Every structure is written in C-alpha cells, then in structure tokens.
N, C-alpha and C positions, 0 to 999 in steps of 0.2 A: 583412804579417809581424807588425805590432803587434797586430792583431786576433787572430792565431793565438796569440801569446804570452799575451794576456789570456784567451783561451779556455782555454789549457792551465793557466794560473794559477788560473782560476776552477774548473776541473775538479779540480785538486789540492786547493784549499781545500774544495770540496764533499766530496771523498773523505776528507780529514782530518776534517771535521766528522762524517761518517758513522761513521768508525772510532772517534772519541772518544765519540760518543753511544752506540754499541753497547758500548763498553768500560765506560763509566760505568754502563750498565744491566746489566752482567755481574756480578750480585751473588751472594752465597753461596746455595747450595741445600742446605746442611746443616741438618738438623732439630735442635731443642732440646727433647728429650722430658723428661718427669717422671722423677725418680729411680726406680731399679728397686726392686722389692719385696725385702725381706731374705731371705737364704737362708743357712742354717748349713751350712758345709762343713768337715769334719775333713780338713785338707790332708794330714796324714801318713797317715791311713788310706786316703784316696782314692789317694794316690801308691802305696802298697803294693799296693792292689788292681790298679792299672794294671800295676805291675811284675810281679805274679803272672800277669797275662794275657799278658805278653810272653814268658814262659818256655815257652809252647806254640808249637812250631815249625810254625805253620800255613801251610806252603807248598803252594799248589795244584798239581795235576798239570798238566804241560805238556810238549810235544815228546816224548812217550813216557815221560817220567819220572813215577813214581807220586806221588800226593798223600800228605800226611802224615795219613792217616785217624785214627790214634790221637790225634794232636795236636788235631785238630778236635773229636773226641769229648770229649777231656779239657777243652778250652776251654769247650764247652757246659755240661759239668758244673760247671766252676768258676764260670761266670756264674750258674747256678741257685743255687749255694750262697751266693754273695756278694751277690746282689740278690734276696733272698727276697720282698720286697713286689712287685717287678716280676713275678716268676713266679707270685705268688698272685693278683694283680689283673688281669694282662693275659693274653689268650689267646695261646698260643705254638704256631705251626705250623711244623714242619720243611718245608723246600722243597728238593727235589733233594738232592744229597750235601752236607750240612753247612751249607746256608744256612737262614735262619730269618726268619719274619714274626711280629711281635708286634702285637696289636690292643688298644688301650686305649679301650674304648667311651665315647663321649660321651653327654651327657644329652639332646642335641638331634639326633635321627637325620636331620633334614631338612638339616643342614649337611654339606657335602662334607668328607671326611677330609683331614688334612694328613699328609704322609709325611716322616719323617726317615730318612736313609740313612747307611750306613757299610759297611765290608767287613772281614771277619775274616782274610782271607788276607794274606800278606806276600810280598815278593820274597825269593828266596834270597840268602844271602851267598856271594860267590865263594869256592869252596874254596881253602884255603891262605892266605886273607887275614884269618882270624879273629884272629890274633895282633896284627894292626895296629890293632885296635879298642882304644879306651881302656878299655872294659868289654866282656866277652864278649857277643856280639850276642844270645844267647838266654838270658842269665842274669837279665834283669829286675832291674837294680840301681838302687837309690835312693841317690844320693851327690852331694854338692856342690850341692844344690839342684836336681838334675835326676833325671828317670827315664830310664834308659839302656836301649836295646834296640831290635831290629828291630821296627818297627810302632808305635813311640811316636808318630810323626807320621803314618805312612801304614799303617793307618788305625785302629789300635786305640785311639789317643788319642781319636778321634771317637766310636767305638762305646762305649767305657767312659764317656766324658763324657756321652753321651746317657742311658745306663743310670743313672749316678749322679744325673743331674738328675731322672729319672722316679722313682727310689727316694726322693729327698729330697721331691719334691712329694707322693708317696703318704704319706710319714711325717708331712707337715704336714696331711694330710687334704684335700688339694686334688684336684679332679676336673675334667676338661675338659668343656666344652659340646660341642665338636667332637671327633669321633673322631680319635685319634692312631694312626698306623701307624708301626712301626719295622721297616725292612727291612735286614738284614745279610747281604750276599752272601758267598760263600766262594771266589769265583774271579774277582774283579774284575781282578786283575793279569794274567789270561790271557784276558780278553774278556767274562767275566760270563755265558756262555751257559747254564750250569746253575744260576746264582744269580739275578742281577737279571732276566735274560730270563724265567726261569721264574716269578719273583714277579710281574713285570709282566703276564705271560700269565694268571696266576691271578686277579689283580685285574680284568683286562679281561673274563675269562669271567664274573666275578661282577657285571659291569656297574658297577664302581666308577669314578667320576670324581673325581679328586683336586683339592682346592682349590690345593694347592701342594706342591712337592717341594724338600727341602733336602738336598744331598749335600756331600761334600768338594769342594775346588776351590781358590779363592783364599784368601789369608790376609791378615793385617795386616803390611804391610811399611813400613820407613822407607827414604827415599832412592829410592823407586820412580819418582817423577815429578820431572824437573828443575824446580827453582824452588819446590818444595813441601817445607817443613821438617817438617810434621806427618806422623805415620804415616798410611797410607792403607789402609783395609779394601777389598780387591778382591773384589767379588761377581761371580762368573761368571754372566752372563746368557745365555751361549751357549758352545759349545765346538767346536773344529775337528774335522773328519772325519779319516779315516786310510785311506790305501791304499799298499801297497807294489807297485810295478810291476817286473815281471821282464822283462829284456831279454836275448835270446839270439841268438847268431850261430852258424851251423853252416857250416863250410867244409871243403874237403879238407885232410887233414893231410899230412905229409910231412917231408922232411929240411930243416932250417933253412938248409942251404947253397944251396937253390934256392927262395927265398921268392917269393910273388906280390907285386904292388905293395902290397897291404894284407892283412895277416893278419886272422884273426878277432878278435884282440886289438885291432888297429888300427881295424877297422871299429867295434867296440863302443866303444872309447875315444873316437872322434870323436863318436859319439852322446851319450855322457855329457858330453863337453865342450860340445856344443851345448845340452844341457839346462841346464847350469850357467850358460852365457852368456846364455840367454834364459829367465829365470824367469817365472812367471805374473804377470799384472798386479796392481798394488796398488789397494786400496780402503780408505779410512778410513771405517768404518761400524760400526754396532752398538755393542757394548761398548767397542771401541777408541776410537770417536769420543766416546761418552758419558763416557769417562774424563776427557777433556780438558774437556768441557763441565761436569763436576761439580767437578773440582778446580781448573780454570782461575781461578775467582774468588778463590781463596786465594793466588794468585801476585802477584808485583810488577806494577806498572802496565804495564811494557813487555811482560811475558809475557801479561798479560791482553789487551792489544791483539792479540797473535798469535792467542789461542784464542777470543776473542770474535768474531773475524772470519774464521772458517775458510772462509767463502764466497770469500774472496780469498786467504788465506794457506795454504790446504790443501796446495798443491804444495810449499811450503817445509817444512811440518811433515812431510809424507810423505818428502821427501828426507832429512830428519834421521833419521826413524825407520828408514828402510831402510839407513842407514849402520852399524847395529849389529845383530848376529844376534838379540839379545834382543828388540829392538823391531821388527825386520823381520818377525818371526813374527806380529806383531799386525795387519799390514796386507796380507798376501798369503798365498797358498798356497805353502808352502815346499818346496824341492827339496833332497833330501839323498841323495847317492849313498853307500850304506852297505856294499855287498858287491860284490866282483869276483873271479871265479873263472875260471881258464883255465890250460891247460898242465900237463904232467907232467914235462918235462925241458927243460933249457936249449937243446938242439939239435933239438928236435922241434916242428914247427908244430902248434899246438893245432887240433883239429878242431871244438872247441866252446868258446865263451866266454859267460859268464853274468854279469850284473850285476843288482843290486837297487837301486832308487831309491825312497826313502820320501817320500811327500807328506803333509803335514798341511794339510787342506783348509779354507780360509776359508769361513765361511757365505756363501752366494751362489754358490759354486762347487760342483762335484759330482764323483763318481768318474768318470762318463762324460766330463765336461769335462776332467779330468786326462788320461785316456787319449787323448782327441782332441788335446790339447796335446802329449803325448809323440810321437804319430805325426807330427804336423805339424812339430815341431821337429827330431826325429831325421831324418826325410825320407830313410830308407834302407830299401828293401824287404828287404834281407838281415837286418835287425834285426827279430826277432819280438817282439811286445809282448803281455804277459799280466799278470795280477794274482795275488798270493798270496791264500790263502784268507781271512784276516782283513781285513775292511775295514768302514768305517762312514762314512755321510754326515755332514756337519756338522749340528749341531742348529739348529733355529729359534732366533731371538733372543727371549728372554722379555722382557716389558715391564718397564721401570724406572720406570713411573708407576702401577703397579697398587697396590691395597691390600695385596697380599701382599708386594711389594717394600718398600713403606713400613713394614710391620710388621717386616720384617727389618732395614731401615735404622734404625728406631727402637730395636730391641733392641741393635744394635751400639753406638749412641750412648749408650744407657743404661749398658751394661757398660763401654764404652771411650769415655768422653766426650771425650777428647783426640784421637780418631781421626776422620779424614775418611772418608766412605763413597762408594764409586763403583762403578758397573758396570764390567765389563771382559770381555775375550774369554779364556776358558780355552783355553790352547793344547794341553793334554793331555786325554786321554779319561777319562771317569768312568762309573760305572754308571748315572748319571742319564739318559744318552742313551737307555736302553732304555725309559724311561717317557714319551718323547715320544708324544703322542696321548692320554695319560691326564690331562694337565694343560697349561695354557698358561703356568703360572708355575713354571718349573724353575730353581732357583738353586744355585750351587756355592760354598760358603764354609765354611772350617774356622776357628773363631774363636781363632786363636793368633797371637801377635805374634812374627815371626821377623826376624832380621837376614839380610842378603844371604848371609853365609857359611853360614847354616843350610840354605840351599836344597840344597847339595851333600850334606847328610846324608840327604835323602829318596832312597831307593834306593842311598845310598852308605854310607860307614862312619860310626861314632859317632852313629847316630841317637839323638836324645834330645828330651825336652820339659821345660821348666822346671816345677818343682812349682807355683810361683806362677801361671805361665801356664796350667797344667792346671786349677787352681782357677777361673780365669776362664772356661775352656772349659765347666766344669760350670755356673757361674753364667749364662753365655750361654744354654745350652740350656734351663735352667729358665725364664729370663725370656722366651725366644722362645716356649716352649710357653704361658706365661701370656698372651702377646700375641696368639698366633694361634689358640689353642684354647679360650679362656675367653669 
C-alpha cells in the first residue's frame, strides 16, 4: 500500500511539473509591428458617402420576390461618381445582374493577385417595423457620431471602406506590386449564385490563382473570451457549412374521434425530439482550438494552465463550451428545428406533417454525414428525409501560420495596437466559400470594433456604424493593401 501511495504521489508530482512547465512556456503569440503609414481621411466626408450608399434599397431577389434593380443601378452610378480615381485607374467588369469585379493591375505580373471582397445587397426590413427604428432604415442618416441604416455593418461599410482606401492610395500616388482584385457581389444574402459564384467561375476560367482572399466575417469584440480583458480581433480561418433537412410523414387522415396510436404529428414530433436529444459529436479543432491557443497566454495563471494543457483539459473545456448556445456552435454541427407544419382543423387527423431542421456543419463533417446522422437517430421508416435546395459544405481551414495570415495579423495590430488577434470559426456563411479552390488562404474579417449588443443590429433594427470606427475601417484596408500588395 505504501508503495502504491508513493507511486501515485510521484505521478501527481510529475503531472504537476508537466502542467507547470507547459504553462510557463505558454507565452504570448501577439506580434509587435512597426507603426502604420500615415493616411489622411476626411471623416465627415467619408461618413456622408457611406450614408449616401445606404439610401439605395439594394435587396436581392429571393423566394419569388423581385430584386431592386433600379436601386442596384443607382448604387453603381453613385460609386462611379464618388470614387472617380478608382473608376479611372481600375478595370471595372460587370458580372451577372449587378455584381462587379475591379482589377488594379500590379507592376509585377509574376505575383499572384490578392482579392478583397464585400457585397452590395442587404437583407430586407420586416414590413411594418420601420417605425421602430431610431432612424429610418433606408434614409442613410449621420447623427450622434454614427452612420445609421441597413447595410452599415452588413456589408456596405466594408465595400465603401475598401473603395475609400483605394481612392486614398491612388490620390497619394501609390501603386501595388501585386495585382489587387475587388469583388462585390449583389446576392450574398440569398446564396451568391449570380454574384460570387459567377466571379469565381470567371477567375477560374482565366486560370487565376489567388494569393489570398479577404471577406467579411469576424469583427473585434470585447468580452468574447472569458478571462481576457483586451478586445479580440476574430479572424475567420474557416466557416461552417449549411443544410436544411426536410422531414415528412404521410398517414391516412380521418376524424380525430378515432385516432391511431400515433398520428403523423406524433411520429414526426418523436423524430424531432430524438434529433434534439442526440446532437452530433463535439470537436475542438481548427479556428475554435486556435482561438484558445492564441489568447490563452493573455489570461491569468489558472486559466493559462487550462489552455496550455488541452491534451488533458479538453473535455472540461468542451463541456463548458457546450453549456451555452453561443459557444456550443463553435465545437459541433448544430441542430435547429425551425419549421413544423401539419393539420388544417382541430378535429381532423392530418394526412401529412412536415418539419425542417437546419444544420450548421462543422469543418470535418459533411452534408452526407448530416443526412446519415438524421436517418440513424430518427430511426423511423415512416419519416422521409430530404434536403432543401440551398446547401453548402463547410470550408477547409486556412492556415494561421502562413505569410498571408501574418500580414493580416500585422495590419490589425498596426491599426488596433490594443487588440489581440486570433483565428476563429465563422459560424455564418459568407461569399468567400465560393472561392475555395482558387486560394489556400481565405480569411473572413471586417475591421470594426463592436460591443455585444451591436450584434443584434446585424440583420436587425437600428443597424449603424460609428463614424470613428468607420475611419479605422478605411485605415485598415489601406494598410492591409500596403502590406500585402507592395
């Protein structure tokens, strides 16, 4: 017994030593770059130009509803008038209905081009809710230090910020060594089929191989990671896939006074309950794991012990992450029952019941894997399983140790020196997924500092961007182009 206790004690001491050594070696991975080059930005004029762009109600066509063709045409004319140097120096190619590709030729044709992306379309405002906005959603108002309007954050703030940066660099006489491409889709909010897909196809047919892609995605957030006081710039190195699974049951109808043991509603409800009770397995990988590896060294010693030793503590970390919907999404393919339709009258047995379950697919899983999971878990031959039309596989994970990521990281730290930079998993879809195959370095980041309450403004009411924050957006894109294209 004494030998056993000594063995256990020795093992504990050895384990403690390993944990401490790994924790002490868990040092900061944040870069300290040189100061950025100066850039003159007229904040008031830039804010007014963004506000003007927000006045065009560029809602893409979807579900049988027509698109706002006149609004898109008006916006393109507006951009041509307000960014004259861009339209004089860059080649502009319309692609599909309302999308556009700009080319800024570099002086060294041997270098692969870089691509900056954004989208011109916005989500609609729910009819009847316009009066609840602090400022009318399509009036493009500058007030109280903010630019208000639908699209300020998603995603005209990005598009106009890129154009402002290029216009300023051209005014300063700067030119890139590496060719710069600007791709602005007009249907990102409805899948990007006629915009980003068509642009990617065009580049592929021309044999273009991109050095890197930068699209919207993560932002700078405070209070994102427990134990980290500094704001964190979340750079999406991958994004989840998307599939909506349709479940249907068809049974004989009849009068509700003589019901079978289980109606169509009961059969389908049990299938949904089983799916919710047995979600797909968790994995701490890719951007989700790298997030803790990047910001962990900035935490207190106790928290550093936890994240410096994920080889041992991963089950504890995952258990904590799965306890909240916001972090559960980072470690598994999520299951969300979103629609249920059945019945026409309270005393009539429904002959058909239909439900839709939306899955956001973790990199490493697949659409086919989701369907196999659904069939196995539901385990009911009377439930027919199919998918809705729109679906996408999860993206590959772009490297966080490449020169292209380091250039992005360096730019963020130059413009926002107080911010920590980390890879992360983008849980929503972006147009960048359509460029997989054209580059290994696809990143998703919109350089704006948001508070947690601001997240509800994206696709919600009172969308806005701070004027000072928008100036930083412009400064970021200009410095990024200097870092990656010169």
